[in-house]
N, C-alpha and C positions, 0 to 999 in steps of 0.2 A: 655674673656670667652664668649662673644657673638658668637666668631666663632666657636667653641664646641657646642654650643644650635644649632648653624644654619646646622653644620655638622650632627650630631644628626637627626634633623627634615629631611633632605635630606634623610637620610637613610632610615628613617622611610617611607618617601613617596616612596621611590623605593621598602619597604616591602610592603605596602599599593598597588602600582600597582601590584605587582607579587601575593599577594593574591586574588586580584579583578580579574585577569586572571585565576590562578587557580581555582576558585570557579566558575566561567563561565564556564571554559573548564569540570568541572566536572559534574555541571548541564546538559550543553549539551548532555555529552556522557551517562549520566544517563537518560534523557526523550528524546532525538535526536539521530537518527544514522542516518551517512550521506549513500546514495546511489547513485550508477550512473548507469543509465539505459543502457543495452546491446541489442541492437534490435530494429525490429521494429514492434514487437507485440503488442503495446501499442499505436501506432500510430493513430490518430493523437494529442492523448491526450499528449502522450509524447514520445519524439524521442531519438535515438541513441545518447550516451554522454550526457542526461538532468543529473544534479546534482540534487538530492531530500534529503530532511530532514524528516526521518520516525520517528513517534510517537511510541514508544515501551512500552506506560505505561497506554495511556489510554483504551486496551481492558482489563486492569486488572479490569476495573471499571464498564464496560459495553462491550457487545458482538459486532463482526462486524456486518453492517448494509447492506444491498442491496445496491450496487452502490458505496460500499467503494473500495478506491483503496489501494492495501495491496502489502506488501513484504512479503514473504514466501520460505520456503525450500520444494522446490517439494516432492512429495511421491519419496523414493528411490532413492534421489540424496542430500545426505547432503552437499556437497562441495560447491554448486553455489545457488542464490537466483533469484527467478522469482518477477514478478510484474504484477498484471493481477487484475481485478473486481468482485467484489463480487457479483454473480448473484442469487445463492440457498440459502438460509440458514439452519440449521438443522431441520430435520424431515419434509422436502418439497420434494415434487417429480417434477424434473426438465424433461421436454422433449425438445429436439432439432429435429424439423420435417420442412420440407418445407422451409427452410431458417428462421423460427422463433422461438424464445425461449420462452416456456411457464412454468409457476409455479405452482403446484396446491400444497394448504394447508389448514388447516381448515378453516381459514378466507376465501379463494377462492376455494371450493372443485370444481368449473367449471374452475379453472383456470384463469388466466392473460398472457398476452404478457410482456415480460419483457421490460420495459421503456427504448427506448433509444434516449431521448430526447437531449441527451449531445452531438449528433453527427448530423455533418452538412449533413451527405449523408445516404442515405438508408443503412440499415445496413442486410446481409446476414449471416446468418449463417449456414456454411455446417456442414453437418451429418443427422444421422437419429437416434437418440439415445432417452432413457430414464434412468433417475438414481434417485434412492430414496436413500436420504440422512440419516444417522444417525444421532442419538441428537447431536453429537460433530463434524457434518461434513458441509462441505460448497463447493459449485459449484462455481468456479471463470471462467470467459473467458477473454482474450486479446480484445482489444477493435479492434484492427486488426484482426478480426475474420479469414481470410484466411492466415495469416502470425503467428498465435498464435499456441504454443503446452501448453493447457491448461488443466482443467476437461474433455472435449471430449477425450482426447487424453488417461490420465491416472489415471480419475475417481476423486473423492470428495478429498478434503484437509480435515486435520483433523485440529481442532483448536490449536493443540500444534505446528503445523508448521509455524502458522503465526508468524510472526517477530513485526509487527505494520504498521500502517494506513500511510499514502502518507498525508503531510502536506505543505510541502513546494517545489517548484521546485526554486531554487537560481541559475541555471547557465543553460543556458546561460542567464547574465541580462535581455537582452530585452524580455523574456520567464519570467520573476519573476513571480509567481502567488501561493497565499496559496488556499490550497483544504481542 
């Protein structure tokens, strides 16, 4: 009879392993989505073929913030995803002029230049435009401003288009990083 008990314990261990794997995969699928970077628009922060995990849940609790790197569906293109950095928030005015991005809002009616401290080099943003964001709109830019299709091209992004926030780069392993 001890062999039958051992057999049942072995089966239970296998079932436990499958349950842990299933629950882990379910949690990852619900709370984190994989994403592969395609192109150079976010260099040097993210490179082509970087593998990322996207948090698709936290924006249900709080809105995107300036500086967040997000994944979204661009306006008019439902078949692909883009990755960009949030620069302008709802009900702000964003001005791109002479290579500088300035933001105007209630707190800063005279405006301020967007912080680019996360870049190791001087950043020049092309264009000469002004955008007034609605209550549910965001202005996003690629970190590689000269190689990026972003809000300068297709205008503000709605909150509904945002899939989630980048939380982890897990490939290549040499560039493993939390955001």
